[in-house]
N, C-alpha and C positions, 0 to 999 in steps of 0.2 A: 504493500500500499504506499503510495506517495505521500511524504508529509504535507502537512499544510504550508501554503505559500507565505513565506516571510518576508515582507517588504525591504527591499535593499536600502542601505543607508544612503543619506544623501550623497550626491556626487558619485555614486557607484553604479555602472550599468546594472539593469534588471537581472541579467544571466549571473551575476556574481552572488554565489551563496543561494540561489533560488533553485528548487527542483527543476529538473528538465521536464519537459512535455514530451513525452515520447509516443511514437506511434504503436508500441508494444508493451507488454507488461515489464514492470521494472526488472524481474528476476532475468528475463530472456535479454532485456537491453543490457544488463550488467555482464551477462554471458558473451554477448557480442563484443562488448568493450575488450573484455579479457581475450577473446578469440583474436580481436585486431591488434592487440599487444603481443600476443603470440606470433602472428605472422610479421609483424613490424620487426619483433626482436629477431626472427630468422633472417629477415632480409639485412639487417644491420651487421650480423656476424658473417652473411656471405660477403659483404662489401669489404669487410676487415680482413676476411681470410683471401679474397681476390687481389687485394692489394699486397699482402704479404707475399704470395705467390709470383704474382707478376714482377714484383721488385725484385724478388730472389733470383728469377730468371734472368731479368734484364740487368740488374745491377751486380748480383752475385751476393754471397755471403748471407745465407738466409737468418743466422741468428742475429745479425746486426738489423736486416730490415725487419724482422719481427718485432725487434726491440724497438725501434724507431716507430712502426706503425702503432704498436699497442700503446708505449708509453705516450705518444702525443695523442692518439685518440681518447685514452682514459683521461688525460688532462683537459682536453677539449670537452668531453662529456661533462665534466663538473662545472666548466665555465657555461656551457648551454644550460645546465640546469638551473644555473642562478640567472641566467638570462630569461628563462623560461617564466620566471616568478611575474614578470610583466606583462605576460600573455594569458595570466590565470583568469583574468576578468573577461576574457573572449577566447576561452579554452577551446570551443570547437573551432572557430575559425583559424586560431592559431595552430591547432593540431593540423588542421587540412593544408595550411600553408607550409609547415614544417614537413609533411610527408611528400609533397608535391617536390618540394626543392631536394628532399633526401632521395626521391626517387630519380630525379634528373642528374643529380651530382654522382651519387653512387652508381647509376646504371652506366653513365658515360665515362667513369673514371677509368675503365681498362683501356678504353680506345683512346683516351685523352695521353695516357701514360706512354702507351705502345708508340702513339704517333710522335711524341715528343722524343723517344728513345730512336725512331726509325729515322726523322728527318733533322734532327739537330746533331746527331753523333759526331759528324765531320766539322762543325763550326768552330770547335775549341773555345777557349776563354770560359766564360760564364756558362755558355750553352751546353759544354760539356757535361755540367752538373745539372743540367735540366731536368731528367728523370728525378734526381734526388729531390730537387726543390719541389716539383710538383707532387711527389709522393709525400713530402710533409705537408704540402698545402691541401690535397685531399684528405689526408687523415686529419687534420685540424677541422675541416667543413663538416666531414662526415660525422666526427666525434662531437661537434657543436650541435648539429642535428639531431643525432641520436640521443644526447644528452638533454635536449629539450623535450622530448617525448614523454619521460615517466612523470613529469609535474604535470604536463597537460592531461595525461590519461588520469592520473589520479583525481584530478579536478572534475573530470567527466565521470568517473565512477562514483563519486561522493556526491555528484548533482543527481545521479540516479536514485541513489539510496544511501543516507549517511550511515556511516558505521564507525566503529572506533579506529584510529589512526593506524595502530598495530595491525588491525585485521585486513585493512584495506592495503596497506604496504604488503603484507604476506600474500593476499591474492594476486596482488599485480606484479610481484616480483617472481612469483611461482609461474606465472604466464610468461613472463620475460625470460626467465631462464630455462623453461622447457622449450621455448621458441628459438633461443640461442643454440641447445643442443641440437634439434632438428636442422636448424641452418647450418650448424658446424659439421653435421654428417652427411647433409645433402650436398654440400660443395666438393668434397673430393670423391663421394661415392656415386652421385647422379650428374650434378652440373659440369664438373670439369671433363670428366670421360665422354660424355654423350653430348654436350654443347660446347665445350670449350670454355676459355675465361671471358672471351669478349661477347659471345652471344648468351652466356650463363648470367654475366652481369646485366646485360640489357633486358634479359627475361625477369631477373630478380626486381629492377628498378620498375618494370610494368606492373609486377604483382604488387609492389609496394604503393605504387601510385593508386591502383584499382581498389585495394583494401582501405587506404587512407581515405580516399573520396567518397567511396561506398559507405564507409562508417558514419562519416559526418552528414553526408546527404541522406542517408537513410535514417538515422536515430535522431539527429541534433539539427535537422534543418530548420525546425522553427526558432532555432537560436540566431538565425542566420536573417538578413534582410533580404528581399527579393533579388536586388543588385548584388549582393554578396554569393548567393547561390549560384547566380549565373556566372559570376567571376571564378567560382570554385569549379564549375563545370568546364569552363573554358580553359583554365589553367590545366587540369588535369587530362583534358582531351590534347591539349598541346604537349604535354610532357609524353603522354602516351603515344602520341603521333610521332614525336622526334624519336623516341626509343624504337618505335616499329620501324621507321625509316631507317635508322642505323642497322638494326637487325637484317633489314634488306639488303642493305650494302656492304654487311660486314664482310663478306667473301672477296669481293673487290677491293675493300680496304686492305684486308689482310694480305692479298695478293701485292698491291702497290708498297705496302710497308716492308713485306718481305723482299722486294726487289730493292728498295731504298738501303736496306740493312746489307743483303749479300751480293747485290749487283743484278744485271739483267739476265744472268744465264743459269737462274735457277731451274734445275731439272727435276729434281724431286723433292717434295716437301710433304712430311706426314707426321703425325703425332702418335707414338707408340705408348704402352701401357706406362713407360717410364719416362719419356723425353720427347722433345721435340727433334727431329732428324731432318736434315737439309743437305742436298748434293748439288753443288755446282759445277759447272764445267765437265769435262771428261768426254766430250766430242769435239770434231773439227780441229783437233790439235790444242784445244784448250786444257789446262791443268785441271785435275779433279780436286775439289775441296769437300770435305765432310764436316759439317758443322752438327753438334750436340749440344742442344740448348743455347743456341747462339754462340757457342765457343769452337773455334777452329781446332778439329782433332786431326785431321789428316789435311796436310797442305801439299798437292801433288807437286809442285816444283822441287820440294828436296824432302819429301817424306822418305826417301830411299837412305838418306844420310841420318835421318832419325833413327829408323829401324835397325839400320846396320850397327850403328853405335849402341842400341838398346840390347841387341841380341847377341851378336858375335863374340863380345868379350866373355859373356858368361859361358858361351859353348866350348871354351877352351877346356878340355878334359873330358870325362865320360857324359855322354849325353843320350843315353838310350831312351830315357823317359823325361818328358818335359812338360812342366805345367806353365800355362799362360793366363794369368790374371787380368782380365779385361780383354783387349785386343779383338773386341767383336767385328772390327774391321777385316780381319784375317791377315794384315800385313806383318804383323810379328811372327805369326804362324808361317807365313810365306818364307820369312828368313831363317827360320828354325829348319824347316823341311829342306833347305839346300845343303844342311850338313849330312854327310853319309852316316850311317849308323843310327840314326833317329828311328826308333821302333814304335814309339807311341807319344803322341801330343795330347794333352787335355786342355781344353779351353773352356775358362768358367767366365761367362759375360752375364750380366744382370739383365741385359735387354735384348729379348729374343727378336724383336723388330730389326735391330742393326745387324744381326746375324744373317737374318733373311735377306736384308737388302745386299750384304756383302756376297750373299750365295747368288742372287737373281739379277741384280744390277748389271748390265753388261760391262759398263766402265769400270765399276768397282770390282768385280769378279776377275776382269782381266788384269787389273792392277794387282790384286792379291794372287795371282796365278792361280785361281781356282783352288786355294788351298783348302777350303772346307770339303771339297770333294774327295780328297785324298783319304784312303781308308784308314790311314794311320791316325787321322784326326778325330777326335771325339768333343763334342760340344755339349756342355752342360749349362743350362739357364738358372742361375742361382746367384745369391750374394756370397762373394768370395769370403767374407769373414765367417758366414755361416757354414760354408763348405768346408772351410780348413777346420773348424771345430770339430767335424765330424770325419775328417780325411783319415784314411788308414794306409793309402798307397804312399810309396817313398819316390822322391823325383831327384833325379841329378841335376836338373836345371830347373829353377822357377824365376819366370819372368812377370814383373809387375808393371803392366802398360795400363795404369789405372787413371781416372780423372785428378785434377791437381788438389794440391793441399788447401788451395784457397777456397774450395766448394766445401761448404759445411758437412754436406752429406758424406763426402769423402775423407774426413778426418780420421775415422776410425780405422780406416783402410792404410793409415800412416801412423798408426799407434804402436806403442811397445808391445802390447797384448798382441796384434796382429802379426808383428814380426815374430813373436814367440811362437805363434801358430805355424807361421811359414817355415821356421827353423825346425819344427818337429817332423816336418813331411821331407826334408832334405836327407839325401843319403850321406853316407861318411864321405866328406870331401865334395858335397854337393854345393852349387852356387846359387844365389839369389842375386838379382838385379832388380833395381827400382829407379824409375824415373822421378827425380825430385823436384822439377821445376828448373827455374832459370837460376844459376849461381850469381851473375851479375846483377840481375833487376830485383831478386828477393832472395839475397844471401841468407837471411836469419832463417827463412823457411827451410831451404835446401839443407842447411848445416844442422838444422833441427831435426830433418829427415835422418841425416847421417848419426848424429848423437843418438836417436832413438834407436837405430839399428844395433849401434853398440850396446845401448843399455838391454837389448835383447840377447845380449851375449853372442853378438857376431864380429867377425873381423871384417874391417871396412876398407875398401880401395875407391876414393870418390874419382871422378873425371868429367869433364864436360866437353861438349862439342858446339862450336860456332856455327851460325846459319844466318841466312837473310832474314830481315825483319818481316820480310813477306811470306815467311815459310809457317812450319807448324807452330801453333801458340802454346806457350808453356802450361796451358791449362787454368790459369788463375782469371785471365782478363774476362770481364763480364760480357763480352761479345766478340765479334770478329774484329781483327784489327784493320778497320777501314783506313787508317792513317798510313798504312804500310806502303802504299803506291807512290805516296811522296817520299817516303824514306826508304826506297827499295835498297840503297847501299849500305844502310845502318845494319851493324851486326849485333845480333842477340846470341843466346846460347841455350843449349840443352843440359842438365846436370843430371848423371848418374851416380848410382853407388853399387858397386859390386862387392858383394858380402858372402862369406861362408862360415859355417859353424865349427870347422876343424882347422888345426894348424895356423898357420900364419896368414896375415890379410893376402887376399887372392892376388895374383900377378895378371896384369893388363898384357893380353897377347892374342894375337891373331894369327892363325897358322896359314900362311899365303902358300905353302907348298902342297898340303893334303886337304885344306880346307877350301869352301867356295871362293870364286873369284868375286872380290869386293870392287864396287865402284868408288866409293868414298872414305874408306877406312883403311889407314896404315898404320903399322906398327911405331913409326916414327912419329906419327900423328897422335896416337893413344898416349905415348909417353909426354907429348907437350902438353895433351889435355890434362894428364893428371897433374903436373907442375902449375899449369895455369890455375886449376882448381884449388890447389893448395895453397897459392898465395892469396886467395880470396876467403881464406877459412874465418869464421867467426867463432871465438871460443867462449867459454862459459855459459853455454846453452844448456838447457835441462830436456830430458826427454819427455816427448807428448805421450800420455795416456788417453785412455776412454773417459775418466773423470776429469782430466785437466789437459784438454787439447792447447797445443801451443802455437798454433799455425795462425 
């Protein structure tokens, strides 16, 4: 039963403190408001997760991006809650305006962030930080709007039926938190795999606008003037129309943005269960480049120099059984198979889609010499850490060709615990080789890898190989090095660590007499590489562990 009408104090609009005139029973009206809070909370968390996911992909270092988004957004929510106090006297109109703005800002945030990344990456200066600036801006704006929701919803609930403050807060927060749970689960298991980040954000914004507008127009339309109702209808239809138009054009936008990032010769672009995979070139004499989540993983111009330096020093000695960790492109396996005496190669790759592409794409399979068709090669789709924990086989050589230490998801694969597991599967005298990133541009990260290997009980020999800046990325950059064309003669390097569990530190050696004929690697070059790496050593570093990553 609705409470009797209490006249508003002088100077306060009639809607302030007076019971709402609802077209439904108060109990149903209260339920509908809580249902609206549930949906709006789900949409808010989707916006939050979408910003974290896209920023991690575009900028890198998911821990930093999640920390920035969450801390800025929570701070802004507090400011938004305070600001909403001024709207309580017009709670219905205020809530409708907040939801329309939130739907537009949150729904378009992914496209805007991707556009800034794609079209300003080459400009340098302040624009080089454009994605970071926009990430903070969107986090602030979305946080302000989400923070304004709860006070306004609380006022609407109390206007339907007055209850004690504690009970009203409990009911509203229960709906809010359960909605956040649903949104948090829907993003990774439904929206991301089925719709992708851009379309998923646009659909979420549409749902947000529909629910916010329907709640106010359906339950609280009598609180609005005739002009206010028309303004609300026009505003929501405009927002939904903009989001729908963006959804229709999203495929064209994504293709244009992809060409801006990777160039005009994008040949394959797909989203696997793990990451985005892009192939460029590989036809008409153009070098083939493979990008995984925006990071250059194979640079066709000098990939052979990388893989020869990674594989062949470790193959000096017994090499009947070889384990390749990562290397889903098949290029490290190609080099392993060039050695006589190899009887079995086990490849452990997390992304089955990359292996499938390496088998089926004509250019990539030709580049890896159809390595995965060799009967000696056995591919397992698994997390390398998990597989090593249960491994019982012993290997003469273990080759770690994994994503770089600057990628948060990969830090466990450069930990003391991981190298301890790798040590357990080595035979007596077996060798482990690790790609540790650039020695010159990220010396602390590289020498932390070497320190961590030694902490796991391995004897180490570090070395590095110089390469053109246009070649394979060290694995840390947030995206392809699109400045490389302007600095083609600049030299960078790949850093490697060769390690063994038995005897002295392994000797860097390539057998030119009985081994395969190498195009880029020489014994004199290896010795010079080891001396160059030693001159850049960083001392006093501590090992990286699972609970204390130091990269």
